[in-house]
ZADO-9322 format. One line per 3 residues: number of its first residue (from 1); their letters; for each residue x, y, z of C-alpha. Coordinates in nm, 2 decimals. Layout:
# residues N
NUM> a> X,Y,Z  ...
//
This chain:
# residues 366
1> mda> 3.13,-6.22,-4.75  3.24,-5.87,-4.84  3.18,-5.60,-4.58
4> iri> 3.06,-5.24,-4.59  3.23,-5.00,-4.35  2.99,-4.78,-4.17
7> fdt> 3.13,-4.43,-4.11  2.91,-4.25,-3.86  2.92,-3.87,-3.87
10> tlr> 2.64,-3.80,-3.62  2.89,-3.61,-3.40  3.02,-3.40,-3.69
13> dge> 2.78,-3.35,-3.98  2.48,-3.44,-3.76  2.58,-3.20,-3.49
16> qsp> 2.62,-2.91,-3.74  2.25,-2.91,-3.81  2.03,-2.66,-3.62
19> gfs> 1.90,-2.80,-3.29  2.14,-3.09,-3.26  2.44,-2.93,-3.07
22> mnt> 2.60,-3.15,-2.81  2.84,-3.07,-2.53  3.16,-3.28,-2.47
25> eek> 2.99,-3.51,-2.21  2.70,-3.58,-2.45  2.94,-3.64,-2.74
28> irm> 3.13,-3.90,-2.52  2.81,-4.07,-2.42  2.69,-4.09,-2.78
31> aqq> 3.04,-4.20,-2.91  3.05,-4.48,-2.66  2.71,-4.60,-2.78
34> las> 2.82,-4.58,-3.14  3.12,-4.80,-3.05  2.88,-5.05,-2.89
37> lgv> 2.66,-5.03,-3.20  2.96,-5.15,-3.40  3.02,-4.87,-3.64
40> dvi> 3.37,-4.88,-3.80  3.45,-4.51,-3.80  3.32,-4.23,-3.57
43> eag> 3.37,-3.88,-3.71  3.40,-3.70,-3.38  3.40,-3.34,-3.51
46> fpi> 3.57,-3.05,-3.69  3.86,-2.94,-3.47  3.93,-2.61,-3.64
49> asq> 3.58,-2.49,-3.58  3.65,-2.39,-3.22  3.88,-2.48,-2.93
52> gdl> 3.58,-2.65,-2.77  3.53,-2.87,-3.07  3.90,-2.95,-3.08
55> eav> 3.89,-3.06,-2.71  3.57,-3.26,-2.76  3.74,-3.45,-3.05
58> ktv> 4.05,-3.51,-2.84  3.84,-3.64,-2.55  3.65,-3.88,-2.77
61> are> 3.98,-3.99,-2.92  4.12,-4.06,-2.57  3.82,-4.23,-2.42
64> vrg> 3.64,-4.43,-2.69  3.78,-4.76,-2.81  3.65,-5.02,-3.05
67> ari> 3.61,-4.78,-3.35  3.84,-4.57,-3.56  3.81,-4.20,-3.47
70> aal> 3.81,-3.94,-3.75  3.85,-3.57,-3.75  3.75,-3.34,-4.04
73> ara> 3.98,-3.08,-4.19  3.97,-2.85,-4.49  4.27,-2.87,-4.72
76> kre> 4.43,-2.60,-4.52  4.74,-2.62,-4.30  4.57,-2.48,-3.99
79> dvd> 4.28,-2.72,-4.03  4.51,-3.02,-4.07  4.73,-2.92,-3.78
82> aai> 4.43,-2.89,-3.55  4.29,-3.23,-3.66  4.63,-3.40,-3.61
85> eal> 4.64,-3.25,-3.26  4.29,-3.36,-3.17  4.36,-3.72,-3.30
88> qpa> 4.68,-3.77,-3.10  4.52,-3.98,-2.82  4.33,-4.20,-3.06
91> esp> 4.40,-4.57,-3.08  4.31,-4.58,-3.45  4.30,-4.23,-3.60
94> rlh> 4.18,-4.11,-3.94  4.24,-3.77,-4.08  3.95,-3.66,-4.31
97> vfl> 4.06,-3.39,-4.56  3.81,-3.23,-4.79  3.80,-2.97,-5.07
100> ats> 3.52,-2.87,-5.30  3.57,-2.98,-5.66  3.27,-2.84,-5.85
103> dlh> 3.33,-2.53,-6.06  3.05,-2.36,-5.87  3.22,-2.40,-5.54
106> lka> 3.57,-2.33,-5.67  3.46,-2.00,-5.82  3.18,-1.88,-5.60
109> kln> 3.29,-2.00,-5.26  3.67,-2.06,-5.27  3.78,-1.83,-5.55
112> isr> 4.06,-2.06,-5.66  4.14,-2.24,-5.99  4.13,-2.61,-6.05
115> qqa> 4.51,-2.62,-6.05  4.52,-2.45,-5.71  4.27,-2.71,-5.58
118> lea> 4.48,-2.99,-5.70  4.79,-2.85,-5.53  4.61,-2.80,-5.20
121> igs> 4.47,-3.15,-5.21  4.81,-3.31,-5.27  5.00,-3.11,-5.03
124> mir> 4.76,-3.14,-4.74  4.72,-3.52,-4.78  5.10,-3.56,-4.78
127> lgr> 5.12,-3.35,-4.47  4.85,-3.55,-4.30  5.02,-3.88,-4.39
130> qhv> 5.33,-3.77,-4.21  5.14,-3.78,-3.88  4.83,-4.00,-3.93
133> gev> 4.84,-4.35,-4.07  4.51,-4.33,-4.26  4.39,-4.03,-4.46
136> efs> 4.05,-4.00,-4.63  3.99,-3.74,-4.90  3.64,-3.60,-4.98
139> aed> 3.57,-3.42,-5.30  3.29,-3.19,-5.17  3.01,-3.15,-5.42
142> asr> 3.14,-3.44,-5.63  2.80,-3.51,-5.78  2.80,-3.16,-5.94
145> sdl> 3.17,-3.17,-6.04  3.31,-3.21,-6.39  3.37,-3.58,-6.42
148> kfl> 3.71,-3.55,-6.59  3.83,-3.31,-6.33  3.70,-3.53,-6.05
151> cqv> 3.90,-3.82,-6.19  4.21,-3.60,-6.18  4.14,-3.50,-5.82
154> ckv> 4.11,-3.86,-5.71  4.44,-3.95,-5.88  4.62,-3.67,-5.71
157> aid> 4.46,-3.78,-5.37  4.57,-4.14,-5.41  4.92,-4.04,-5.53
160> aga> 4.95,-3.82,-5.22  4.86,-4.11,-4.98  4.49,-4.11,-4.94
163> tvl> 4.35,-4.46,-4.90  3.98,-4.37,-4.87  3.81,-4.16,-5.15
166> nlp> 3.47,-4.01,-5.07  3.26,-3.88,-5.35  2.98,-3.69,-5.17
169> dtv> 2.64,-3.59,-5.29  2.68,-3.28,-5.08  2.36,-3.11,-5.17
172> gya> 2.13,-3.41,-5.23  2.11,-3.34,-5.60  2.19,-3.68,-5.74
175> vpe> 1.96,-3.96,-5.84  2.07,-4.33,-5.79  2.17,-4.41,-6.15
178> eya> 2.37,-4.10,-6.19  2.54,-4.14,-5.86  2.64,-4.50,-5.93
181> amf> 2.77,-4.40,-6.28  3.00,-4.14,-6.12  3.16,-4.41,-5.90
184> tev> 3.19,-4.65,-6.20  3.36,-4.38,-6.41  3.61,-4.28,-6.14
187> rdy> 3.70,-4.64,-6.05  3.75,-4.72,-6.42  3.97,-4.42,-6.47
190> lgd> 4.19,-4.51,-6.17  4.20,-4.88,-6.26  4.02,-4.99,-5.94
193> pqg> 4.34,-4.94,-5.73  4.42,-5.19,-5.47  4.41,-5.07,-5.11
196> vtf> 4.17,-4.78,-5.18  3.82,-4.78,-5.04  3.55,-4.57,-5.21
199> sah> 3.30,-4.40,-4.99  2.95,-4.26,-5.03  2.82,-3.95,-4.84
202> chn> 2.47,-3.86,-4.93  2.24,-3.58,-4.82  1.86,-3.61,-4.83
205> dlg> 1.74,-3.29,-5.00  1.54,-3.49,-5.25  1.47,-3.78,-5.02
208> mav> 1.72,-4.01,-5.19  2.01,-4.03,-4.95  1.97,-4.40,-4.86
211> ans> 1.88,-4.50,-5.22  2.19,-4.31,-5.35  2.41,-4.47,-5.09
214> laa> 2.30,-4.82,-5.19  2.34,-4.74,-5.56  2.70,-4.64,-5.48
217> vra> 2.75,-4.98,-5.31  2.64,-5.15,-5.62  2.89,-4.95,-5.81
220> gar> 3.18,-5.05,-5.58  3.17,-4.82,-5.28  3.26,-5.01,-4.96
223> qie> 3.20,-4.74,-4.71  2.88,-4.55,-4.64  2.88,-4.23,-4.44
226> cti> 2.56,-4.18,-4.24  2.41,-4.06,-3.92  2.18,-4.19,-3.64
229> ngi> 1.82,-4.09,-3.72  1.94,-3.94,-4.05  2.03,-3.60,-3.88
232> ger> 2.25,-3.36,-4.07  2.27,-3.04,-4.27  1.94,-2.92,-4.41
235> agn> 1.73,-3.23,-4.48  1.99,-3.46,-4.32  2.22,-3.74,-4.42
238> asl> 2.16,-4.10,-4.51  2.00,-4.27,-4.21  2.23,-4.53,-4.06
241> eev> 1.95,-4.75,-3.93  1.79,-4.76,-4.28  2.11,-4.83,-4.46
244> vva> 2.22,-5.12,-4.24  1.88,-5.28,-4.21  1.84,-5.26,-4.59
247> lav> 2.17,-5.44,-4.64  2.07,-5.70,-4.38  1.72,-5.77,-4.51
250> rqs> 1.83,-5.77,-4.87  2.15,-5.95,-4.82  2.07,-6.20,-5.09
253> sfg> 2.05,-5.90,-5.33  2.36,-5.71,-5.22  2.57,-6.00,-5.10
256> lkt> 2.73,-5.77,-4.83  2.73,-5.74,-4.46  2.81,-5.47,-4.20
259> nvr> 2.97,-5.50,-3.85  2.67,-5.31,-3.70  2.49,-5.48,-3.41
262> lae> 2.13,-5.44,-3.53  1.99,-5.50,-3.18  2.15,-5.17,-3.07
265> lfa> 1.98,-4.96,-3.33  1.67,-4.86,-3.13  1.88,-4.78,-2.82
268> ssr> 2.11,-4.56,-3.03  1.82,-4.37,-3.18  1.66,-4.32,-2.85
271> mls> 1.98,-4.20,-2.69  2.03,-3.94,-2.96  1.67,-3.82,-2.92
274> eit> 1.72,-3.79,-2.54  2.05,-3.60,-2.58  1.92,-3.35,-2.84
277> gvh> 1.55,-3.33,-2.74  1.45,-3.40,-3.10  1.24,-3.70,-3.16
280> vpp> 1.20,-3.90,-3.48  0.86,-3.89,-3.67  0.63,-4.18,-3.58
283> nka> 0.66,-4.31,-3.94  1.04,-4.31,-3.94  1.17,-4.64,-4.09
286> vvg> 1.31,-4.89,-3.84  1.30,-4.68,-3.52  0.98,-4.47,-3.55
289> ana> 0.70,-4.54,-3.30  0.48,-4.68,-3.59  0.75,-4.89,-3.75
292> fah> 0.62,-5.20,-3.58  0.27,-5.08,-3.49  -0.04,-5.22,-3.67
295> eag> -0.40,-5.08,-3.66  -0.57,-5.20,-3.98  -0.77,-5.51,-3.92
298> ihq> -0.63,-5.70,-4.22  -0.28,-5.63,-4.11  -0.35,-5.72,-3.75
301> dgi> -0.50,-6.05,-3.86  -0.19,-6.13,-4.07  0.05,-6.04,-3.79
304> ikn> -0.14,-6.26,-3.54  -0.12,-6.56,-3.78  0.23,-6.50,-3.90
307> plt> 0.43,-6.17,-3.84  0.62,-6.22,-4.17  0.29,-6.12,-4.35
310> yei> 0.35,-5.75,-4.27  0.70,-5.73,-4.11  1.02,-5.78,-4.31
313> isp> 1.23,-5.79,-3.99  1.12,-5.85,-3.63  1.11,-5.56,-3.39
316> qav> 1.35,-5.74,-3.15  1.61,-5.77,-3.43  1.66,-5.40,-3.42
319> gvp> 1.62,-5.36,-3.05  1.25,-5.26,-3.03  1.10,-5.44,-2.73
322> ars> 0.78,-5.56,-2.91  0.54,-5.49,-3.18  0.20,-5.33,-3.09
325> lvl> -0.15,-5.39,-3.21  -0.33,-5.06,-3.18  -0.70,-5.06,-3.14
328> gkh> -0.86,-4.80,-3.36  -1.14,-4.75,-3.61  -0.97,-4.98,-3.86
331> sgr> -0.91,-5.27,-3.62  -1.08,-5.61,-3.66  -1.23,-5.87,-3.43
334> nal> -0.92,-6.09,-3.42  -0.70,-5.82,-3.29  -0.96,-5.72,-3.02
337> rdl> -0.99,-6.09,-2.92  -0.61,-6.12,-2.90  -0.57,-5.81,-2.70
340> vai> -0.85,-5.91,-2.46  -0.68,-6.25,-2.41  -0.35,-6.07,-2.34
343> ahe> -0.51,-5.83,-2.09  -0.69,-6.12,-1.92  -0.36,-6.31,-1.88
346> vmr> -0.19,-6.01,-1.74  -0.46,-5.96,-1.48  -0.45,-6.33,-1.39
349> rks> -0.08,-6.31,-1.33  -0.11,-6.00,-1.12  -0.38,-6.15,-0.91
352> aai> -0.17,-6.47,-0.86  0.13,-6.26,-0.76  -0.07,-6.06,-0.51
355> aat> -0.22,-6.38,-0.36  0.12,-6.54,-0.33  0.26,-6.24,-0.13
358> aps> -0.04,-6.18,0.09  0.00,-6.27,0.46  -0.18,-6.58,0.58
361> atp> -0.51,-6.53,0.76  -0.48,-6.56,1.14  -0.79,-6.69,1.32
364> fpa> -0.92,-6.48,1.61  -0.86,-6.63,1.95  -1.15,-6.82,2.11
//
């Protein structure tokens, strides 16, 4: 079965969002958990941002094994040099070069021409390939770029040595059918080149990051860039836990798998919340407090009879210890009866344990 690579950017795009900064020790702890989770690529940071970020990426590259370590760089010599330095200790490094390709960004932000953009992309990827075996190129704001120019950009990137092409929906503007069509057009233009992986990186400004990522998969993308708890710039990135569980639950539809260990999802989510102090909403898919909680009587009755009635995946499958039946104004008699029986059994076991450990009675002397 074909596999989807999971590229986790919690430590880079996620950490860039307000309220989610991490120190080096916290980054190491989170990166080790991501490796245990089974992600394929960990984007450890943006080394040119500061000396501290460079050292943090270098430390992750040195201490974390089991996943490829990536570092981000703009298509600028100083960025690429910093990323190469940070990646030196990595067992499996990846240089991630990006440049905006929409006319809006080229003119308003970068003040360069399309030709200058093409030259920068080609030269910086070639430089990176001299030092790092794998280079990914991201066309920032791809979803708002002129499609013909985007195709040119991707051709230049491949010719220069990039083996991963990322077409981001940087500002969360796309809708699924448009995003999928962009991938189809670029792949057709390039002739679906061998040895090149297409990647989706979606933001959630319109609440469609996961839907767009899965649409890209249907259009041939084989890498999804995402974050734990969906953290990231503005409204966040595609949520890793939602992406991988969707692919697992709907495997018959997608025909694809990931290397992620689903049972580590809840622990990964909780670790990030503990490190950052930012908790997920109760109704967050997969890892929220209410994801496997049931209050309505009809739902509780169904769950008691057969959990599949209202749960498409078991809580234990994603690392949640157990589902909960919550007594409230919507609860029914079956749930109350079930919970009373559970409470009675708990009390019985506690009483038996106390009796078993109590000292034997000693008779008074005559």
